[in-house]
C-alpha angles and dihedrals in degrees: 000000000000090000091054090049091051091050089048093051092046092050092049091047093051090047093051091046090052091048095051092043090055092043094064107122123238120254115246119246119253108257123220114247124249119247111243118249118241114257095231147006111258090341090297117130122194124168094203121080130193090213088080091063116101111246091239088061094043094051110047101179106111092208092052091047090053091051092050091048090054092050093051089058101039110024108127096214090052092049089050090050091053088057090051088053088052090053091049089049091054091047088051091050089052092049091051091065092053109113093023124108118265117224127193140165128218146175121205133177129181148140134226141174125212121215118250092242097051127098092245093045094052092043094051092047092051093045092059089065092055118116090214096074133068126231093261089054094057113116114239121223090240098051119206120204122203121181129177118169155095128286129200135184127183132182105201111218097223095154101035098251094130092042090058091049088055090050090052092051092050092049092049091050091052089047090055090052091052088048088058091049091051091052089052090050092050092043093055090046095050095047092047092049091048092048093052090046089058091050090049091051090048089056092046089052091054091051092049092049090048090049092048091053089050090050091051091054091050090047088059089051094051091046090052090049090050091053089049091050097248096110138032137227092264091065091050091051092049091055092046092051091050090053091051090050091052090049091053090052088053092053091048091053092048089054091049089052091053092050095048092046090053092047089055091045089053091052087050090053096243140108123266116294136144117285114222115220140160109242090192086071085084091068094057117100120258124232107285096207132027117203107226102180116198127310093249089067089067089072092067100028103048112077092200091057092047090048091052090048093053090046088053091050090050091050091050091052090049091053092050092048090050090050093050091049087081090067121086118270121229113215130180122194124185139173131191127181149083122310127176144141091216112079090207090068100044092121106026134117089243090062095053111126137169139182130196122185129175124188142178114211127184130191114253112142096035096047092114089056091052090049090052092048091049090051092050095048091047091053090047089052093053090046089052089051091053090047090053091051090047091052092052095047091044093051093049091048092050092053092045092050094047092049090056091042094055092049096048095042089058090057092045092051092052092051094043092050090055090049091052091050092052094047093046089056090046090056090058091045095048092047092052091047091047092053090055093043096248095114130048124237089246090061090051092049093047092049092050093048092050092047093048092050093047093050092049090047089052090054090049090052090052089048090051088052090055089047090052091052089051094044096049090052090052093043091053090052100256128146106052097081 
Protein backbone atom coordinates (compact mmCIF):
# COMPACT_ATOMS: atom_id res chain seq x y z
CA UNK A 1 0.00 0.00 0.00
CA UNK A 2 2.86 2.38 0.85
CA UNK A 3 4.54 1.60 -2.50
CA UNK A 4 1.34 2.52 -4.39
CA UNK A 5 1.07 5.75 -2.39
CA UNK A 6 4.68 6.66 -3.24
CA UNK A 7 4.05 6.02 -6.93
CA UNK A 8 0.89 8.14 -6.72
CA UNK A 9 2.72 11.04 -5.05
CA UNK A 10 5.60 10.79 -7.54
CA UNK A 11 3.22 10.78 -10.50
CA UNK A 12 1.32 13.80 -9.18
CA UNK A 13 4.58 15.62 -8.52
CA UNK A 14 5.88 14.98 -12.04
CA UNK A 15 2.54 16.08 -13.49
CA UNK A 16 2.48 19.33 -11.50
CA UNK A 17 6.11 20.03 -12.40
CA UNK A 18 5.28 19.55 -16.08
CA UNK A 19 2.24 21.82 -15.77
CA UNK A 20 4.09 24.68 -14.10
CA UNK A 21 7.05 24.31 -16.48
CA UNK A 22 4.72 24.69 -19.46
CA UNK A 23 2.84 27.55 -17.80
CA UNK A 24 5.84 29.85 -17.72
CA UNK A 25 4.87 33.01 -19.63
CA UNK A 26 6.77 34.26 -22.67
CA UNK A 27 9.01 37.28 -22.36
CA UNK A 28 7.85 40.31 -24.34
CA UNK A 29 9.97 41.54 -27.24
CA UNK A 30 11.93 44.74 -26.86
CA UNK A 31 10.10 47.48 -28.73
CA UNK A 32 11.87 50.13 -30.81
CA UNK A 33 11.60 53.64 -29.40
CA UNK A 34 9.57 56.41 -31.03
CA UNK A 35 11.36 59.42 -32.51
CA UNK A 36 10.36 62.61 -30.68
CA UNK A 37 8.28 65.15 -32.60
CA UNK A 38 9.74 68.64 -33.15
CA UNK A 39 8.31 71.30 -30.86
CA UNK A 40 7.45 73.75 -33.64
CA UNK A 41 7.27 74.37 -37.39
CA UNK A 42 10.21 76.49 -38.55
CA UNK A 43 10.78 77.66 -34.96
CA UNK A 44 7.35 79.31 -34.95
CA UNK A 45 5.06 78.54 -32.02
CA UNK A 46 1.36 79.36 -32.11
CA UNK A 47 -1.15 78.07 -29.60
CA UNK A 48 -4.12 78.51 -31.97
CA UNK A 49 -4.87 75.98 -34.69
CA UNK A 50 -7.24 76.22 -37.67
CA UNK A 51 -7.96 72.49 -37.40
CA UNK A 52 -10.36 73.32 -34.57
CA UNK A 53 -12.54 75.35 -36.97
CA UNK A 54 -15.66 73.60 -38.22
CA UNK A 55 -15.46 72.94 -41.96
CA UNK A 56 -18.61 75.00 -42.60
CA UNK A 57 -16.80 78.00 -41.14
CA UNK A 58 -13.53 77.28 -42.95
CA UNK A 59 -15.19 76.94 -46.38
CA UNK A 60 -17.61 79.81 -46.97
CA UNK A 61 -18.90 79.01 -50.48
CA UNK A 62 -22.56 77.99 -50.05
CA UNK A 63 -22.47 75.77 -53.16
CA UNK A 64 -19.40 73.92 -51.93
CA UNK A 65 -20.95 73.47 -48.48
CA UNK A 66 -24.07 71.94 -50.07
CA UNK A 67 -21.93 69.50 -52.08
CA UNK A 68 -19.99 68.42 -48.98
CA UNK A 69 -23.23 67.98 -47.01
CA UNK A 70 -24.57 65.70 -49.75
CA UNK A 71 -21.40 63.60 -49.74
CA UNK A 72 -21.50 63.14 -45.96
CA UNK A 73 -24.95 61.59 -46.33
CA UNK A 74 -24.47 59.57 -49.53
CA UNK A 75 -20.78 58.75 -50.05
CA UNK A 76 -20.46 54.99 -50.55
CA UNK A 77 -17.06 54.62 -48.84
CA UNK A 78 -18.39 56.48 -45.82
CA UNK A 79 -21.50 54.30 -45.68
CA UNK A 80 -19.29 51.19 -45.85
CA UNK A 81 -17.16 52.56 -43.02
CA UNK A 82 -20.25 53.04 -40.87
CA UNK A 83 -20.97 49.33 -41.33
CA UNK A 84 -17.41 48.50 -40.24
CA UNK A 85 -18.01 50.58 -37.13
CA UNK A 86 -21.18 48.58 -36.54
CA UNK A 87 -19.15 45.35 -36.79
CA UNK A 88 -16.55 46.71 -34.37
CA UNK A 89 -19.36 47.70 -31.98
CA UNK A 90 -20.75 44.16 -32.03
CA UNK A 91 -17.27 42.72 -31.46
CA UNK A 92 -16.92 45.09 -28.52
CA UNK A 93 -20.29 43.98 -27.12
CA UNK A 94 -19.09 40.37 -27.37
CA UNK A 95 -15.82 41.21 -25.62
CA UNK A 96 -17.68 42.92 -22.77
CA UNK A 97 -19.24 39.61 -21.68
CA UNK A 98 -15.85 37.89 -21.49
CA UNK A 99 -15.07 37.04 -17.87
CA UNK A 100 -18.73 37.06 -16.88
CA UNK A 101 -20.75 33.93 -16.04
CA UNK A 102 -22.80 32.37 -18.82
CA UNK A 103 -26.31 31.25 -17.92
CA UNK A 104 -28.56 29.05 -20.00
CA UNK A 105 -31.72 26.99 -19.67
CA UNK A 106 -32.53 23.67 -21.24
CA UNK A 107 -35.02 20.83 -21.45
CA UNK A 108 -33.91 17.36 -22.51
CA UNK A 109 -35.73 14.06 -22.80
CA UNK A 110 -34.38 10.68 -23.85
CA UNK A 111 -34.35 6.98 -23.30
CA UNK A 112 -31.62 4.34 -23.09
CA UNK A 113 -31.13 0.66 -22.33
CA UNK A 114 -28.02 -0.82 -20.72
CA UNK A 115 -26.77 -4.25 -21.71
CA UNK A 116 -27.08 -7.08 -19.19
CA UNK A 117 -23.35 -7.52 -19.07
CA UNK A 118 -22.47 -3.90 -18.43
CA UNK A 119 -21.70 -2.31 -15.11
CA UNK A 120 -24.80 -0.09 -15.27
CA UNK A 121 -27.01 -2.94 -16.44
CA UNK A 122 -25.95 -5.25 -13.61
CA UNK A 123 -26.15 -2.45 -11.05
CA UNK A 124 -29.66 -1.38 -12.09
CA UNK A 125 -30.89 -4.99 -12.05
CA UNK A 126 -29.48 -5.58 -8.58
CA UNK A 127 -30.85 -2.25 -7.25
CA UNK A 128 -34.41 -3.24 -8.13
CA UNK A 129 -34.21 -6.09 -5.54
CA UNK A 130 -33.22 -3.70 -2.76
CA UNK A 131 -35.61 -3.29 0.19
CA UNK A 132 -34.59 0.37 0.50
CA UNK A 133 -36.51 1.60 -2.55
CA UNK A 134 -40.20 1.93 -3.30
CA UNK A 135 -41.94 0.61 -6.39
CA UNK A 136 -41.89 4.00 -8.12
CA UNK A 137 -38.10 4.15 -7.60
CA UNK A 138 -37.43 0.91 -9.42
CA UNK A 139 -35.34 1.36 -12.55
CA UNK A 140 -37.04 0.17 -15.76
CA UNK A 141 -35.11 -1.78 -18.36
CA UNK A 142 -35.83 0.92 -20.94
CA UNK A 143 -34.67 3.88 -18.90
CA UNK A 144 -36.20 7.34 -19.64
CA UNK A 145 -34.28 10.48 -18.75
CA UNK A 146 -36.01 13.83 -18.20
CA UNK A 147 -34.02 16.96 -17.36
CA UNK A 148 -35.25 20.55 -16.85
CA UNK A 149 -32.83 23.09 -15.44
CA UNK A 150 -30.27 25.86 -15.65
CA UNK A 151 -26.65 25.63 -16.69
CA UNK A 152 -23.82 28.05 -15.97
CA UNK A 153 -20.18 28.25 -16.96
CA UNK A 154 -17.66 30.83 -15.86
CA UNK A 155 -14.02 31.36 -16.74
CA UNK A 156 -12.63 33.45 -13.90
CA UNK A 157 -10.16 36.01 -15.21
CA UNK A 158 -7.56 35.56 -12.49
CA UNK A 159 -4.60 36.69 -14.64
CA UNK A 160 -6.22 39.42 -16.77
CA UNK A 161 -6.22 37.57 -20.11
CA UNK A 162 -9.89 38.29 -20.80
CA UNK A 163 -9.53 41.85 -19.57
CA UNK A 164 -6.82 42.46 -22.17
CA UNK A 165 -9.01 40.98 -24.90
CA UNK A 166 -11.68 43.48 -23.88
CA UNK A 167 -9.12 46.31 -24.03
CA UNK A 168 -8.17 45.24 -27.56
CA UNK A 169 -11.81 45.24 -28.67
CA UNK A 170 -12.38 48.72 -27.21
CA UNK A 171 -9.27 50.07 -28.94
CA UNK A 172 -10.30 48.56 -32.28
CA UNK A 173 -13.75 50.09 -32.00
CA UNK A 174 -12.22 53.52 -31.33
CA UNK A 175 -9.83 52.98 -34.26
CA UNK A 176 -12.80 52.30 -36.55
CA UNK A 177 -14.42 55.55 -35.41
CA UNK A 178 -11.22 57.47 -36.19
CA UNK A 179 -11.10 55.69 -39.55
CA UNK A 180 -14.52 57.17 -40.29
CA UNK A 181 -13.30 60.63 -39.25
CA UNK A 182 -10.28 60.30 -41.55
CA UNK A 183 -12.54 59.38 -44.47
CA UNK A 184 -14.64 62.48 -43.75
CA UNK A 185 -11.49 64.62 -43.70
CA UNK A 186 -10.33 63.22 -47.04
CA UNK A 187 -13.81 63.49 -48.52
CA UNK A 188 -14.08 67.19 -47.69
CA UNK A 189 -10.59 67.74 -49.07
CA UNK A 190 -11.25 65.90 -52.36
CA UNK A 191 -14.58 67.61 -53.03
CA UNK A 192 -13.15 71.05 -52.24
CA UNK A 193 -10.13 70.48 -54.49
CA UNK A 194 -12.38 69.22 -57.30
CA UNK A 195 -14.75 72.18 -56.90
CA UNK A 196 -11.91 74.70 -57.16
CA UNK A 197 -10.51 72.78 -60.16
CA UNK A 198 -13.84 73.27 -61.94
CA UNK A 199 -13.80 76.99 -61.20
CA UNK A 200 -10.22 77.23 -62.47
CA UNK A 201 -11.15 75.41 -65.68
CA UNK A 202 -14.15 77.72 -66.15
CA UNK A 203 -11.81 80.70 -65.98
CA UNK A 204 -9.35 79.04 -68.35
CA UNK A 205 -12.22 78.44 -70.76
CA UNK A 206 -13.14 82.13 -70.67
CA UNK A 207 -9.56 83.11 -71.45
CA UNK A 208 -9.37 80.67 -74.36
CA UNK A 209 -12.66 81.92 -75.81
CA UNK A 210 -11.46 85.50 -75.45
CA UNK A 211 -8.19 84.60 -77.17
CA UNK A 212 -10.01 82.80 -79.97
CA UNK A 213 -12.21 85.86 -80.63
CA UNK A 214 -9.10 88.02 -80.76
CA UNK A 215 -7.50 85.59 -83.21
CA UNK A 216 -10.61 85.68 -85.44
CA UNK A 217 -10.44 89.47 -85.59
CA UNK A 218 -6.77 89.35 -86.52
CA UNK A 219 -7.51 86.69 -89.14
CA UNK A 220 -9.87 89.17 -90.80
CA UNK A 221 -7.10 91.78 -90.73
CA UNK A 222 -4.55 89.45 -92.34
CA UNK A 223 -7.08 88.39 -94.98
CA UNK A 224 -7.74 92.05 -95.80
CA UNK A 225 -3.99 92.67 -96.03
CA UNK A 226 -3.64 89.70 -98.36
CA UNK A 227 -6.32 91.09 -100.66
CA UNK A 228 -4.52 94.43 -100.62
CA UNK A 229 -1.23 92.72 -101.44
CA UNK A 230 0.47 93.39 -98.11
CA UNK A 231 0.42 89.74 -96.90
CA UNK A 232 0.60 86.28 -98.43
CA UNK A 233 -1.30 83.00 -98.09
CA UNK A 234 1.28 81.64 -95.62
CA UNK A 235 0.36 84.30 -93.07
CA UNK A 236 -3.34 83.46 -93.45
CA UNK A 237 -2.66 79.75 -92.91
CA UNK A 238 -0.57 80.48 -89.80
CA UNK A 239 -3.45 82.42 -88.24
CA UNK A 240 -5.95 79.71 -89.18
CA UNK A 241 -3.77 76.99 -87.62
CA UNK A 242 -3.44 79.04 -84.42
CA UNK A 243 -7.24 79.33 -84.21
CA UNK A 244 -7.59 75.56 -84.65
CA UNK A 245 -5.00 75.00 -81.91
CA UNK A 246 -6.94 77.27 -79.56
CA UNK A 247 -10.15 75.43 -80.39
CA UNK A 248 -8.50 72.08 -79.52
CA UNK A 249 -7.44 73.50 -76.14
CA UNK A 250 -11.05 74.49 -75.55
CA UNK A 251 -12.25 70.93 -76.25
CA UNK A 252 -9.61 69.48 -73.91
CA UNK A 253 -10.78 71.75 -71.10
CA UNK A 254 -14.41 70.80 -71.70
CA UNK A 255 -13.44 67.13 -71.37
CA UNK A 256 -11.52 67.82 -68.16
CA UNK A 257 -14.58 69.59 -66.76
CA UNK A 258 -16.77 66.56 -67.50
CA UNK A 259 -14.30 64.19 -65.80
CA UNK A 260 -13.94 66.32 -62.67
CA UNK A 261 -17.71 66.82 -62.43
CA UNK A 262 -18.20 63.06 -62.60
CA UNK A 263 -15.50 62.48 -59.99
CA UNK A 264 -17.35 64.82 -57.63
CA UNK A 265 -20.67 63.13 -58.47
CA UNK A 266 -19.11 59.76 -57.60
CA UNK A 267 -17.95 61.12 -54.24
CA UNK A 268 -21.51 62.34 -53.71
CA UNK A 269 -22.84 58.84 -54.41
CA UNK A 270 -24.81 59.81 -57.50
CA UNK A 271 -24.73 59.39 -61.27
CA UNK A 272 -23.14 62.00 -63.62
CA UNK A 273 -24.82 65.39 -63.76
CA UNK A 274 -23.66 68.99 -64.10
CA UNK A 275 -22.12 70.62 -61.02
CA UNK A 276 -23.25 74.18 -60.43
CA UNK A 277 -20.50 76.55 -59.29
CA UNK A 278 -19.74 80.25 -59.11
CA UNK A 279 -16.67 81.00 -61.23
CA UNK A 280 -16.44 84.47 -59.67
CA UNK A 281 -15.35 82.65 -56.49
CA UNK A 282 -11.89 82.69 -58.05
CA UNK A 283 -11.71 86.47 -57.69
CA UNK A 284 -12.26 86.39 -53.93
CA UNK A 285 -9.18 86.77 -51.70
CA UNK A 286 -7.63 83.74 -50.05
CA UNK A 287 -6.91 83.52 -46.30
CA UNK A 288 -3.85 85.65 -45.65
CA UNK A 289 -2.68 83.71 -42.60
CA UNK A 290 -3.19 80.09 -41.56
CA UNK A 291 -2.85 79.31 -37.86
CA UNK A 292 -0.70 76.20 -37.59
CA UNK A 293 -0.55 75.64 -33.85
CA UNK A 294 2.23 73.36 -32.59
CA UNK A 295 3.11 69.87 -33.91
CA UNK A 296 1.95 68.14 -30.72
CA UNK A 297 -1.63 69.18 -31.57
CA UNK A 298 -1.51 66.80 -34.54
CA UNK A 299 -1.71 63.88 -32.10
CA UNK A 300 -5.25 64.82 -31.10
CA UNK A 301 -6.40 66.53 -34.32
CA UNK A 302 -5.37 64.04 -37.02
CA UNK A 303 -7.77 61.06 -37.20
CA UNK A 304 -5.19 58.91 -39.00
CA UNK A 305 -2.71 59.39 -36.13
CA UNK A 306 -5.38 58.62 -33.52
CA UNK A 307 -6.44 55.56 -35.53
CA UNK A 308 -2.83 54.33 -35.62
CA UNK A 309 -2.54 54.97 -31.87
CA UNK A 310 -5.65 52.90 -31.08
CA UNK A 311 -4.42 50.12 -33.35
CA UNK A 312 -1.15 50.15 -31.40
CA UNK A 313 -3.04 49.94 -28.09
CA UNK A 314 -5.09 47.03 -29.45
CA UNK A 315 -1.92 45.24 -30.57
CA UNK A 316 -0.35 45.72 -27.12
CA UNK A 317 -3.43 44.25 -25.46
CA UNK A 318 -3.34 41.30 -27.88
CA UNK A 319 0.29 40.60 -26.97
CA UNK A 320 -0.50 40.67 -23.26
CA UNK A 321 -3.50 38.35 -23.75
CA UNK A 322 -1.33 35.96 -25.77
CA UNK A 323 1.33 36.01 -23.03
CA UNK A 324 -1.21 35.31 -20.29
CA UNK A 325 -2.64 32.40 -22.28
CA UNK A 326 0.31 30.34 -20.95
CA UNK A 327 -1.11 30.54 -17.41
CA UNK A 328 -3.70 28.02 -16.17
CA UNK A 329 -7.38 28.82 -16.67
CA UNK A 330 -9.86 28.54 -13.81
CA UNK A 331 -13.31 27.37 -14.92
CA UNK A 332 -16.45 26.76 -12.87
CA UNK A 333 -19.42 24.83 -14.28
CA UNK A 334 -22.72 24.37 -12.48
CA UNK A 335 -26.18 22.96 -13.16
CA UNK A 336 -29.41 23.21 -11.17
CA UNK A 337 -32.75 21.67 -12.06
CA UNK A 338 -35.02 18.64 -12.04
CA UNK A 339 -33.85 15.23 -13.24
CA UNK A 340 -35.82 11.97 -13.14
CA UNK A 341 -36.58 8.80 -15.06
CA UNK A 342 -40.17 8.79 -13.83
CA UNK A 343 -42.38 11.26 -15.77
CA UNK A 344 -44.66 11.62 -12.74
CA UNK A 345 -41.84 13.38 -10.87
CA UNK A 346 -40.58 15.71 -13.63
CA UNK A 347 -41.28 18.79 -11.50
CA UNK A 348 -41.13 17.64 -7.91
CA UNK A 349 -38.90 18.50 -4.96
CA UNK A 350 -37.65 14.91 -4.90
CA UNK A 351 -36.20 15.38 -8.43
CA UNK A 352 -34.19 18.49 -7.59
CA UNK A 353 -30.52 18.03 -8.54
CA UNK A 354 -27.45 20.20 -8.84
CA UNK A 355 -23.83 19.89 -9.86
CA UNK A 356 -20.88 22.23 -9.25
CA UNK A 357 -17.48 21.58 -10.75
CA UNK A 358 -14.36 23.74 -10.64
CA UNK A 359 -11.23 23.04 -12.60
CA UNK A 360 -7.79 24.45 -13.29
CA UNK A 361 -6.49 23.66 -16.78
CA UNK A 362 -3.10 24.49 -18.19
CA UNK A 363 -1.80 24.29 -21.78
CA UNK A 364 0.59 21.42 -22.39
CA UNK A 365 0.07 19.81 -25.78
CA UNK A 366 -0.83 23.04 -27.63
CA UNK A 367 2.05 25.10 -26.21
CA UNK A 368 3.68 25.41 -29.65
CA UNK A 369 0.47 26.93 -30.98
CA UNK A 370 0.45 29.46 -28.15
CA UNK A 371 4.10 30.30 -28.83
CA UNK A 372 3.27 30.87 -32.50
CA UNK A 373 0.30 33.07 -31.61
CA UNK A 374 2.46 35.09 -29.23
CA UNK A 375 5.07 35.56 -31.95
CA UNK A 376 2.45 36.74 -34.44
CA UNK A 377 0.85 39.23 -32.04
CA UNK A 378 4.28 40.57 -31.04
CA UNK A 379 5.19 41.17 -34.69
CA UNK A 380 1.83 42.86 -35.28
CA UNK A 381 2.48 45.12 -32.29
CA UNK A 382 5.87 46.23 -33.61
CA UNK A 383 4.35 46.81 -37.05
CA UNK A 384 1.62 48.94 -35.43
CA UNK A 385 4.32 50.93 -33.63
CA UNK A 386 6.12 51.64 -36.91
CA UNK A 387 2.80 52.61 -38.52
CA UNK A 388 2.14 55.04 -35.67
CA UNK A 389 5.58 56.58 -36.12
CA UNK A 390 5.01 56.77 -39.88
CA UNK A 391 1.68 58.57 -39.36
CA UNK A 392 3.28 61.17 -37.09
CA UNK A 393 6.24 61.89 -39.38
CA UNK A 394 3.97 61.97 -42.43
CA UNK A 395 1.56 64.43 -40.80
CA UNK A 396 4.36 66.76 -39.70
CA UNK A 397 5.92 66.65 -43.18
CA UNK A 398 2.59 67.46 -44.86
CA UNK A 399 2.11 70.55 -42.68
CA UNK A 400 5.71 71.64 -43.23
CA UNK A 401 5.42 71.27 -47.01
CA UNK A 402 2.12 73.15 -47.23
CA UNK A 403 3.48 76.01 -45.12
CA UNK A 404 6.32 76.44 -47.59
CA UNK A 405 3.93 75.96 -50.51
CA UNK A 406 1.57 78.73 -49.36
CA UNK A 407 4.46 81.16 -48.89
CA UNK A 408 6.11 80.46 -52.26
CA UNK A 409 2.84 80.39 -54.22
CA UNK A 410 2.13 83.91 -53.00
CA UNK A 411 5.46 85.06 -54.48
CA UNK A 412 4.84 83.13 -57.71
CA UNK A 413 1.39 84.69 -58.10
CA UNK A 414 2.82 88.19 -57.70
CA UNK A 415 5.47 87.56 -60.37
CA UNK A 416 3.05 85.81 -62.72
CA UNK A 417 0.53 88.67 -62.43
CA UNK A 418 3.20 91.15 -63.48
CA UNK A 419 4.13 88.90 -66.42
CA UNK A 420 0.49 88.74 -67.55
CA UNK A 421 0.17 92.53 -67.38
CA UNK A 422 3.27 93.00 -69.52
CA UNK A 423 2.16 90.43 -72.11
CA UNK A 424 -1.39 91.84 -72.23
CA UNK A 425 0.06 95.25 -73.08
CA UNK A 426 2.34 93.65 -75.67
CA UNK A 427 -0.70 92.13 -77.44
CA UNK A 428 -2.17 95.61 -77.93
CA UNK A 429 1.19 96.94 -79.06
CA UNK A 430 1.87 94.12 -81.53
CA UNK A 431 -1.64 94.38 -82.99
CA UNK A 432 -1.30 98.14 -83.54
CA UNK A 433 2.13 97.68 -85.11
CA UNK A 434 0.82 94.85 -87.29
CA UNK A 435 -2.01 97.03 -88.61
CA UNK A 436 0.49 99.66 -89.70
CA UNK A 437 2.90 97.11 -91.15
CA UNK A 438 5.63 97.66 -88.55
CA UNK A 439 5.32 94.15 -87.02
CA UNK A 440 5.16 90.76 -88.72
CA UNK A 441 2.35 88.27 -88.26
CA UNK A 442 4.82 85.90 -86.56
CA UNK A 443 5.46 88.49 -83.85
CA UNK A 444 1.71 88.84 -83.33
CA UNK A 445 1.23 85.06 -83.09
CA UNK A 446 4.14 84.67 -80.67
CA UNK A 447 2.86 87.47 -78.44
CA UNK A 448 -0.62 85.94 -78.34
CA UNK A 449 0.73 82.47 -77.55
CA UNK A 450 2.91 83.79 -74.73
CA UNK A 451 0.07 85.83 -73.27
CA UNK A 452 -2.35 82.90 -73.42
CA UNK A 453 0.14 80.60 -71.71
CA UNK A 454 0.92 83.16 -69.01
CA UNK A 455 -2.76 83.81 -68.24
CA UNK A 456 -3.48 80.08 -67.97
CA UNK A 457 -0.41 79.64 -65.76
CA UNK A 458 -1.69 82.46 -63.52
CA UNK A 459 -5.01 80.64 -63.13
CA UNK A 460 -3.15 77.42 -62.30
CA UNK A 461 -1.16 79.27 -59.64
CA UNK A 462 -4.40 80.57 -58.12
CA UNK A 463 -5.82 77.04 -58.25
CA UNK A 464 -2.71 75.70 -56.51
CA UNK A 465 -3.20 78.35 -53.82
CA UNK A 466 -6.73 77.09 -53.24
CA UNK A 467 -5.38 73.53 -53.13
CA UNK A 468 -2.80 74.59 -50.55
CA UNK A 469 -5.51 76.14 -48.37
CA UNK A 470 -7.50 72.90 -48.60
CA UNK A 471 -4.45 70.70 -48.01
CA UNK A 472 -3.19 72.60 -44.98
CA UNK A 473 -6.63 72.27 -43.37
CA UNK A 474 -6.52 68.53 -43.98
CA UNK A 475 -2.87 68.25 -42.88
CA UNK A 476 -3.65 69.98 -39.58
CA UNK A 477 -6.48 67.51 -38.95
CA UNK A 478 -9.46 69.72 -39.75
CA UNK A 479 -12.76 68.72 -41.32
CA UNK A 480 -14.08 65.82 -39.26
CA UNK A 481 -15.54 67.88 -36.41
